[in-house]
A tleap script that builds the chain and sets N, CA, C and O, in Angstrom:
source leaprc.protein.ff14SB
mol = sequence {
  NMET LYS GLU THR LYS LEU VAL ALA ILE ALA
  LEU LEU SER ALA ILE ALA LEU ALA HIE PRO
  THR ARG ALA GLN VAL THR ILE ASP VAL ALA
  LYS ILE THR CYS GLU GLN TYR ILE LEU TYR
  LYS VAL THR ASN PRO LYS ASN ILE ALA MET
  TRP ILE SER GLY TYR TYR ASN GLY LYS LEU
  ASN ASN THR VAL LEU ASP THR GLY VAL LEU
  GLU LYS ASN ALA ASP LYS LEU ARG ASP TYR
  CYS LEU ILE ASN PRO THR THR PRO VAL MET
  GLN ALA ALA ALA ALA ALA LEU ASN LEU LYS
  CLYS
}
set mol.1.N position { 64.339 127.238 129.524 }
set mol.1.CA position { 64.354 126.456 130.777 }
set mol.1.C position { 63.156 127.130 131.658 }
set mol.1.O position { 62.278 126.468 132.213 }
set mol.2.N position { 63.265 128.620 131.698 }
set mol.2.CA position { 62.305 129.433 132.571 }
set mol.2.C position { 60.895 129.039 132.123 }
set mol.2.O position { 59.972 128.843 132.913 }
set mol.3.N position { 60.797 128.931 130.688 }
set mol.3.CA position { 59.314 128.589 130.277 }
set mol.3.C position { 58.900 127.268 130.573 }
set mol.3.O position { 57.713 127.076 130.834 }
set mol.4.N position { 59.836 126.179 130.570 }
set mol.4.CA position { 59.455 124.882 131.067 }
set mol.4.C position { 59.019 124.988 132.422 }
set mol.4.O position { 57.936 124.472 132.697 }
set mol.5.N position { 59.742 125.632 133.420 }
set mol.5.CA position { 59.166 125.687 134.750 }
set mol.5.C position { 57.743 126.311 134.927 }
set mol.5.O position { 56.852 125.838 135.633 }
set mol.6.N position { 57.673 127.424 134.189 }
set mol.6.CA position { 56.317 128.148 134.299 }
set mol.6.C position { 55.145 127.172 133.675 }
set mol.6.O position { 53.984 127.222 134.079 }
set mol.7.N position { 55.559 126.348 132.720 }
set mol.7.CA position { 54.510 125.586 132.286 }
set mol.7.C position { 54.213 124.387 133.318 }
set mol.7.O position { 53.041 124.072 133.527 }
set mol.8.N position { 55.228 123.742 133.941 }
set mol.8.CA position { 54.861 122.849 134.778 }
set mol.8.C position { 54.274 123.296 136.198 }
set mol.8.O position { 53.584 122.544 136.886 }
set mol.9.N position { 54.603 124.534 136.546 }
set mol.9.CA position { 53.886 125.254 137.616 }
set mol.9.C position { 52.455 125.318 137.271 }
set mol.9.O position { 51.565 125.041 138.075 }
set mol.10.N position { 52.219 125.757 135.832 }
set mol.10.CA position { 50.891 126.008 135.657 }
set mol.10.C position { 49.938 124.726 135.592 }
set mol.10.O position { 48.753 124.739 135.926 }
set mol.11.N position { 50.645 123.610 135.106 }
set mol.11.CA position { 50.042 122.166 134.946 }
set mol.11.C position { 49.744 121.872 136.531 }
set mol.11.O position { 48.593 121.672 136.920 }
set mol.12.N position { 50.771 121.863 137.334 }
set mol.12.CA position { 50.635 121.451 138.862 }
set mol.12.C position { 49.363 122.119 139.414 }
set mol.12.O position { 48.470 121.513 140.007 }
set mol.13.N position { 49.383 123.415 139.154 }
set mol.13.CA position { 48.411 124.379 139.712 }
set mol.13.C position { 46.826 123.867 139.308 }
set mol.13.O position { 45.902 123.690 140.102 }
set mol.14.N position { 46.807 123.697 137.923 }
set mol.14.CA position { 45.602 123.224 137.355 }
set mol.14.C position { 45.163 121.863 138.032 }
set mol.14.O position { 44.027 121.727 138.486 }
set mol.15.N position { 46.038 120.944 138.075 }
set mol.15.CA position { 45.807 119.591 138.708 }
set mol.15.C position { 45.327 119.786 140.120 }
set mol.15.O position { 44.247 119.309 140.470 }
set mol.16.N position { 46.002 120.392 140.848 }
set mol.16.CA position { 45.681 120.780 142.314 }
set mol.16.C position { 44.423 121.410 142.518 }
set mol.16.O position { 43.713 121.095 143.473 }
set mol.17.N position { 44.078 122.322 141.645 }
set mol.17.CA position { 42.594 123.102 141.561 }
set mol.17.C position { 41.425 122.261 141.019 }
set mol.17.O position { 40.257 122.620 141.175 }
set mol.18.N position { 41.771 121.136 140.381 }
set mol.18.CA position { 40.662 120.505 139.700 }
set mol.18.C position { 39.954 119.811 140.792 }
set mol.18.O position { 40.592 119.417 141.768 }
set mol.19.N position { 38.622 119.626 140.693 }
set mol.19.CA position { 37.849 118.889 141.751 }
set mol.19.C position { 37.242 117.850 140.797 }
set mol.19.O position { 37.093 118.072 139.596 }
set mol.20.N position { 36.873 116.602 141.457 }
set mol.20.CA position { 35.968 115.524 140.647 }
set mol.20.C position { 34.594 116.173 140.568 }
set mol.20.O position { 34.237 116.880 141.511 }
set mol.21.N position { 33.864 116.009 139.613 }
set mol.21.CA position { 32.537 116.341 139.605 }
set mol.21.C position { 31.652 115.080 139.572 }
set mol.21.O position { 31.953 114.009 139.043 }
set mol.22.N position { 30.480 115.388 140.240 }
set mol.22.CA position { 29.566 114.359 140.685 }
set mol.22.C position { 28.163 114.596 139.762 }
set mol.22.O position { 27.666 115.710 139.598 }
set mol.23.N position { 27.748 113.643 139.327 }
set mol.23.CA position { 26.585 113.577 138.504 }
set mol.23.C position { 25.473 113.989 139.473 }
set mol.23.O position { 25.552 113.521 140.608 }
set mol.24.N position { 24.550 114.721 139.212 }
set mol.24.CA position { 23.381 115.064 140.019 }
set mol.24.C position { 22.245 114.029 139.721 }
set mol.24.O position { 21.773 113.968 138.586 }
set mol.25.N position { 21.812 113.234 140.704 }
set mol.25.CA position { 21.111 112.138 140.656 }
set mol.25.C position { 19.822 112.699 141.463 }
set mol.25.O position { 19.914 113.354 142.502 }
set mol.26.N position { 18.528 112.319 140.788 }
set mol.26.CA position { 17.083 112.549 141.321 }
set mol.26.C position { 16.659 111.378 141.470 }
set mol.26.O position { 17.105 110.490 140.745 }
set mol.27.N position { 15.586 111.073 142.560 }
set mol.27.CA position { 14.939 109.720 142.635 }
set mol.27.C position { 13.574 110.082 143.080 }
set mol.27.O position { 13.351 110.822 144.037 }
set mol.28.N position { 12.704 109.544 142.367 }
set mol.28.CA position { 11.145 109.652 142.685 }
set mol.28.C position { 10.928 108.572 143.658 }
set mol.28.O position { 10.817 107.417 143.247 }
set mol.29.N position { 10.855 108.854 144.956 }
set mol.29.CA position { 10.650 108.072 146.163 }
set mol.29.C position { 9.579 106.958 146.059 }
set mol.29.O position { 9.673 105.781 146.408 }
set mol.30.N position { 8.374 107.716 145.405 }
set mol.30.CA position { 7.031 107.014 145.232 }
set mol.30.C position { 7.465 105.838 144.317 }
set mol.30.O position { 6.794 104.815 144.449 }
set mol.31.N position { 8.343 105.815 143.527 }
set mol.31.CA position { 8.606 104.664 142.583 }
set mol.31.C position { 9.299 103.607 143.147 }
set mol.31.O position { 9.250 102.530 142.553 }
set mol.32.N position { 10.029 103.707 144.327 }
set mol.32.CA position { 10.885 102.684 145.050 }
set mol.32.C position { 10.099 101.634 145.475 }
set mol.32.O position { 9.056 101.984 146.029 }
set mol.33.N position { 10.317 100.315 145.366 }
set mol.33.CA position { 9.550 99.234 145.630 }
set mol.33.C position { 10.409 98.848 146.866 }
set mol.33.O position { 11.609 99.101 146.960 }
set mol.34.N position { 9.619 98.168 147.859 }
set mol.34.CA position { 10.112 97.497 149.085 }
set mol.34.C position { 11.289 96.675 148.724 }
set mol.34.O position { 12.203 96.626 149.548 }
set mol.35.N position { 11.404 96.006 147.586 }
set mol.35.CA position { 12.453 95.163 147.400 }
set mol.35.C position { 13.676 95.895 147.071 }
set mol.35.O position { 14.740 95.460 147.509 }
set mol.36.N position { 13.654 97.052 146.287 }
set mol.36.CA position { 14.697 98.029 146.113 }
set mol.36.C position { 15.315 98.626 147.496 }
set mol.36.O position { 16.485 98.864 147.796 }
set mol.37.N position { 14.168 98.774 148.192 }
set mol.37.CA position { 14.622 99.380 149.534 }
set mol.37.C position { 15.444 98.597 150.395 }
set mol.37.O position { 16.478 99.101 150.832 }
set mol.38.N position { 15.068 97.237 150.747 }
set mol.38.CA position { 15.865 96.406 151.585 }
set mol.38.C position { 16.999 95.862 150.965 }
set mol.38.O position { 17.926 95.397 151.628 }
set mol.39.N position { 16.989 95.889 149.674 }
set mol.39.CA position { 18.343 95.261 148.900 }
set mol.39.C position { 19.344 96.365 148.577 }
set mol.39.O position { 20.311 96.097 147.864 }
set mol.40.N position { 19.135 97.778 149.136 }
set mol.40.CA position { 20.151 98.702 148.972 }
set mol.40.C position { 20.171 99.007 147.350 }
set mol.40.O position { 21.189 99.510 146.874 }
set mol.41.N position { 19.290 98.769 146.686 }
set mol.41.CA position { 19.327 99.015 145.186 }
set mol.41.C position { 19.255 100.488 144.654 }
set mol.41.O position { 19.645 100.821 143.535 }
set mol.42.N position { 18.703 101.343 145.597 }
set mol.42.CA position { 18.637 102.780 145.123 }
set mol.42.C position { 19.770 103.491 146.171 }
set mol.42.O position { 20.498 104.375 145.720 }
set mol.43.N position { 19.869 103.129 147.378 }
set mol.43.CA position { 20.832 103.889 148.232 }
set mol.43.C position { 20.612 103.134 149.496 }
set mol.43.O position { 19.777 102.229 149.531 }
set mol.44.N position { 21.335 103.470 150.555 }
set mol.44.CA position { 21.094 102.848 152.064 }
set mol.44.C position { 19.819 103.259 152.320 }
set mol.44.O position { 19.345 104.383 152.153 }
set mol.45.N position { 19.215 102.122 152.799 }
set mol.45.CA position { 17.847 102.141 153.344 }
set mol.45.C position { 17.540 103.377 154.490 }
set mol.45.O position { 16.512 104.039 154.627 }
set mol.46.N position { 18.625 103.428 155.144 }
set mol.46.CA position { 18.456 104.493 156.286 }
set mol.46.C position { 18.184 106.008 155.600 }
set mol.46.O position { 17.363 106.811 156.043 }
set mol.47.N position { 18.984 106.215 154.510 }
set mol.47.CA position { 18.676 107.410 153.692 }
set mol.47.C position { 17.357 107.675 153.362 }
set mol.47.O position { 16.827 108.776 153.519 }
set mol.48.N position { 16.776 106.624 152.876 }
set mol.48.CA position { 15.273 106.595 152.430 }
set mol.48.C position { 14.319 106.849 153.655 }
set mol.48.O position { 13.366 107.622 153.559 }
set mol.49.N position { 14.621 106.158 154.822 }
set mol.49.CA position { 13.773 106.102 156.065 }
set mol.49.C position { 13.742 107.426 156.613 }
set mol.49.O position { 12.760 107.921 157.166 }
set mol.50.N position { 15.071 108.089 156.407 }
set mol.50.CA position { 15.142 109.658 156.928 }
set mol.50.C position { 14.355 110.450 156.111 }
set mol.50.O position { 13.584 111.269 156.612 }
set mol.51.N position { 14.467 110.290 154.770 }
set mol.51.CA position { 13.473 111.123 153.774 }
set mol.51.C position { 12.067 110.948 154.107 }
set mol.51.O position { 11.277 111.893 154.119 }
set mol.52.N position { 11.732 109.684 154.392 }
set mol.52.CA position { 10.373 109.420 154.434 }
set mol.52.C position { 9.657 110.124 155.735 }
set mol.52.O position { 8.563 110.687 155.747 }
set mol.53.N position { 10.558 109.942 156.813 }
set mol.53.CA position { 10.269 110.741 157.971 }
set mol.53.C position { 10.127 112.055 157.880 }
set mol.53.O position { 9.148 112.581 158.410 }
set mol.54.N position { 11.184 112.905 157.117 }
set mol.54.CA position { 10.950 114.063 157.057 }
set mol.54.C position { 9.779 114.454 156.332 }
set mol.54.O position { 9.064 115.371 156.736 }
set mol.55.N position { 9.509 113.724 155.139 }
set mol.55.CA position { 8.352 113.960 154.356 }
set mol.55.C position { 7.062 113.985 155.153 }
set mol.55.O position { 6.251 114.885 154.931 }
set mol.56.N position { 6.800 112.985 156.135 }
set mol.56.CA position { 5.578 113.009 156.860 }
set mol.56.C position { 5.621 114.150 158.148 }
set mol.56.O position { 4.658 114.822 158.519 }
set mol.57.N position { 6.774 114.175 158.626 }
set mol.57.CA position { 6.949 115.219 159.762 }
set mol.57.C position { 6.802 116.488 159.087 }
set mol.57.O position { 6.137 117.336 159.683 }
set mol.58.N position { 7.276 116.778 157.998 }
set mol.58.CA position { 6.962 118.112 157.189 }
set mol.58.C position { 5.351 118.381 157.144 }
set mol.58.O position { 4.843 119.475 157.393 }
set mol.59.N position { 4.728 117.357 156.832 }
set mol.59.CA position { 3.341 117.492 156.253 }
set mol.59.C position { 2.533 117.799 157.708 }
set mol.59.O position { 1.386 118.243 157.673 }
set mol.60.N position { 3.135 117.560 158.834 }
set mol.60.CA position { 2.577 117.664 160.133 }
set mol.60.C position { 3.172 118.854 160.632 }
set mol.60.O position { 2.739 119.181 161.737 }
set mol.61.N position { 3.975 119.543 160.177 }
set mol.61.CA position { 4.734 120.858 160.717 }
set mol.61.C position { 5.443 120.498 161.943 }
set mol.61.O position { 5.550 121.278 162.890 }
set mol.62.N position { 5.949 119.266 161.925 }
set mol.62.CA position { 6.910 118.768 163.191 }
set mol.62.C position { 8.267 118.971 162.663 }
set mol.62.O position { 8.742 118.640 161.577 }
set mol.63.N position { 8.874 119.685 163.824 }
set mol.63.CA position { 10.394 120.058 163.557 }
set mol.63.C position { 11.114 119.250 164.409 }
set mol.63.O position { 12.335 119.270 164.255 }
set mol.64.N position { 10.633 118.505 165.317 }
set mol.64.CA position { 11.351 117.734 166.312 }
set mol.64.C position { 11.669 116.367 165.621 }
set mol.64.O position { 10.871 115.744 164.920 }
set mol.65.N position { 13.043 115.961 165.939 }
set mol.65.CA position { 13.449 114.724 165.630 }
set mol.65.C position { 13.687 113.696 166.720 }
set mol.65.O position { 14.562 113.963 167.543 }
set mol.66.N position { 13.022 112.558 166.831 }
set mol.66.CA position { 13.406 111.766 168.056 }
set mol.66.C position { 14.072 110.494 167.288 }
set mol.66.O position { 13.370 109.767 166.585 }
set mol.67.N position { 15.413 110.273 167.455 }
set mol.67.CA position { 16.206 109.391 166.902 }
set mol.67.C position { 15.886 107.990 167.070 }
set mol.67.O position { 16.063 107.190 166.151 }
set mol.68.N position { 15.402 107.640 168.251 }
set mol.68.CA position { 14.962 106.432 168.740 }
set mol.68.C position { 13.499 105.884 167.997 }
set mol.68.O position { 13.325 104.712 167.663 }
set mol.69.N position { 12.613 106.849 167.836 }
set mol.69.CA position { 11.454 106.550 167.064 }
set mol.69.C position { 11.977 106.460 165.660 }
set mol.69.O position { 11.538 105.474 165.067 }
set mol.70.N position { 12.776 107.200 164.979 }
set mol.70.CA position { 13.226 107.084 163.786 }
set mol.70.C position { 13.782 105.734 163.451 }
set mol.70.O position { 13.486 105.165 162.400 }
set mol.71.N position { 14.634 105.196 164.398 }
set mol.71.CA position { 15.254 103.847 164.221 }
set mol.71.C position { 14.141 102.683 164.391 }
set mol.71.O position { 14.219 101.647 163.730 }
set mol.72.N position { 13.103 102.918 165.319 }
set mol.72.CA position { 12.163 102.020 165.304 }
set mol.72.C position { 11.325 101.820 164.148 }
set mol.72.O position { 10.955 100.724 163.726 }
set mol.73.N position { 11.018 103.080 163.606 }
set mol.73.CA position { 10.081 103.251 162.451 }
set mol.73.C position { 10.931 102.632 161.146 }
set mol.73.O position { 10.309 102.088 160.234 }
set mol.74.N position { 12.085 102.724 161.118 }
set mol.74.CA position { 13.116 102.131 160.108 }
set mol.74.C position { 12.834 100.863 160.243 }
set mol.74.O position { 12.404 100.303 159.234 }
set mol.75.N position { 12.969 100.164 161.330 }
set mol.75.CA position { 12.701 98.760 161.539 }
set mol.75.C position { 11.367 98.087 161.207 }
set mol.75.O position { 11.258 96.904 160.883 }
set mol.76.N position { 10.372 98.957 161.321 }
set mol.76.CA position { 9.060 98.522 161.171 }
set mol.76.C position { 8.843 98.372 159.680 }
set mol.76.O position { 8.154 97.464 159.216 }
set mol.77.N position { 9.477 99.331 158.910 }
set mol.77.CA position { 9.347 99.584 157.449 }
set mol.77.C position { 10.016 98.550 156.840 }
set mol.77.O position { 9.540 98.005 155.844 }
set mol.78.N position { 11.227 98.163 157.396 }
set mol.78.CA position { 11.865 97.169 157.007 }
set mol.78.C position { 11.356 95.768 156.887 }
set mol.78.O position { 11.453 95.028 155.908 }
set mol.79.N position { 10.683 95.478 158.278 }
set mol.79.CA position { 10.038 94.265 158.481 }
set mol.79.C position { 8.578 94.119 157.458 }
set mol.79.O position { 8.137 93.078 156.971 }
set mol.80.N position { 8.107 95.294 157.346 }
set mol.80.CA position { 6.836 95.227 156.314 }
set mol.80.C position { 7.358 94.977 154.879 }
set mol.80.O position { 6.677 94.331 154.082 }
set mol.81.N position { 8.565 95.489 154.550 }
set mol.81.CA position { 8.973 95.533 153.195 }
set mol.81.C position { 9.511 94.058 153.033 }
set mol.81.O position { 9.573 93.596 151.894 }
set mol.82.N position { 9.908 93.287 154.123 }
set mol.82.CA position { 10.150 91.908 153.867 }
set mol.82.C position { 9.110 91.002 153.359 }
set mol.82.O position { 9.200 90.044 152.591 }
set mol.83.N position { 8.094 91.525 153.967 }
set mol.83.CA position { 6.762 90.472 153.629 }
set mol.83.C position { 6.063 91.023 152.518 }
set mol.83.O position { 5.074 90.423 152.095 }
set mol.84.N position { 6.500 92.249 151.905 }
set mol.84.CA position { 5.815 92.838 150.901 }
set mol.84.C position { 6.735 93.356 149.895 }
set mol.84.O position { 6.739 94.578 149.748 }
set mol.85.N position { 7.448 92.712 149.237 }
set mol.85.CA position { 8.640 93.303 148.440 }
set mol.85.C position { 8.166 94.148 147.042 }
set mol.85.O position { 8.908 94.964 146.495 }
set mol.86.N position { 6.927 93.843 146.605 }
set mol.86.CA position { 6.561 94.499 145.540 }
set mol.86.C position { 5.800 95.792 145.805 }
set mol.86.O position { 5.461 96.505 144.860 }
set mol.87.N position { 5.538 96.095 146.997 }
set mol.87.CA position { 4.826 97.312 147.405 }
set mol.87.C position { 5.884 98.579 147.441 }
set mol.87.O position { 7.057 98.505 147.809 }
set mol.88.N position { 5.242 99.686 147.002 }
set mol.88.CA position { 5.909 100.791 146.700 }
set mol.88.C position { 6.314 101.120 148.134 }
set mol.88.O position { 5.454 101.023 149.009 }
set mol.89.N position { 7.557 101.502 148.448 }
set mol.89.CA position { 8.076 101.868 149.923 }
set mol.89.C position { 7.212 103.029 150.446 }
set mol.89.O position { 7.008 102.955 151.658 }
set mol.90.N position { 6.672 104.055 149.842 }
set mol.90.CA position { 5.808 105.064 150.445 }
set mol.90.C position { 4.505 104.499 150.915 }
set mol.90.O position { 4.131 104.818 152.044 }
set mol.91.N position { 3.796 103.731 150.219 }
set mol.91.CA position { 2.554 103.011 150.499 }
set mol.91.C position { 3.044 102.071 151.680 }
set mol.91.O position { 2.317 102.039 152.674 }
set mol.92.N position { 4.121 101.356 151.678 }
set mol.92.CA position { 4.498 100.456 152.691 }
set mol.92.C position { 4.893 101.282 154.091 }
set mol.92.O position { 4.779 100.720 155.180 }
set mol.93.N position { 5.304 102.481 153.990 }
set mol.93.CA position { 5.483 103.316 155.285 }
set mol.93.C position { 4.123 103.736 155.898 }
set mol.93.O position { 3.868 103.654 157.099 }
set mol.94.N position { 3.245 104.212 154.911 }
set mol.94.CA position { 2.136 104.540 155.364 }
set mol.94.C position { 1.260 103.594 156.107 }
set mol.94.O position { 0.511 103.905 157.033 }
set mol.95.N position { 1.447 102.282 155.552 }
set mol.95.CA position { 0.745 100.968 156.168 }
set mol.95.C position { 1.502 100.597 157.529 }
set mol.95.O position { 0.900 100.342 158.573 }
set mol.96.N position { 2.670 100.597 157.416 }
set mol.96.CA position { 3.494 99.981 158.578 }
set mol.96.C position { 3.561 100.905 159.775 }
set mol.96.O position { 3.786 100.490 160.913 }
set mol.97.N position { 3.381 102.028 159.505 }
set mol.97.CA position { 3.458 103.267 160.404 }
set mol.97.C position { 2.040 103.917 160.657 }
set mol.97.O position { 1.892 104.831 161.468 }
set mol.98.N position { 1.151 103.460 160.014 }
set mol.98.CA position { -0.072 104.151 160.237 }
set mol.98.C position { -0.313 105.483 160.008 }
set mol.98.O position { -1.009 106.205 160.722 }
set mol.99.N position { 0.313 105.829 158.930 }
set mol.99.CA position { 0.258 107.321 158.284 }
set mol.99.C position { -0.577 107.707 157.436 }
set mol.99.O position { -0.879 106.786 156.679 }
set mol.100.N position { -1.104 108.680 157.210 }
set mol.100.CA position { -1.965 109.349 156.173 }
set mol.100.C position { -1.066 109.760 155.149 }
set mol.100.O position { 0.047 110.197 155.445 }
set mol.101.N position { -1.453 109.658 153.963 }
set mol.101.CA position { -0.574 110.234 152.785 }
set mol.101.C position { -0.875 111.904 152.858 }
set mol.101.O position { -0.331 112.665 152.057 }
savepdb mol mol.pdb
quit
């Protein structure tokens, strides 16, 4: 009887300590098309817009985040992508926001 309790406690402890594992996913943003961007085929478009913002601001060594500008730029990128669905999203961002690569 004691052994059964010990086994039960061990199993419950193992279950309680088990964590679900997540697969690591990497994405080459340069390969995402506007269609994939606006249709949520990769991830939420806001996630991609934030990454693009960080990418270009990092190139400029700018550490200041203006959330209003980020929202407006995400809207500009979305609007550009609606008209140009086959364009890569990085190219679309450069064109829509007048950015240098």
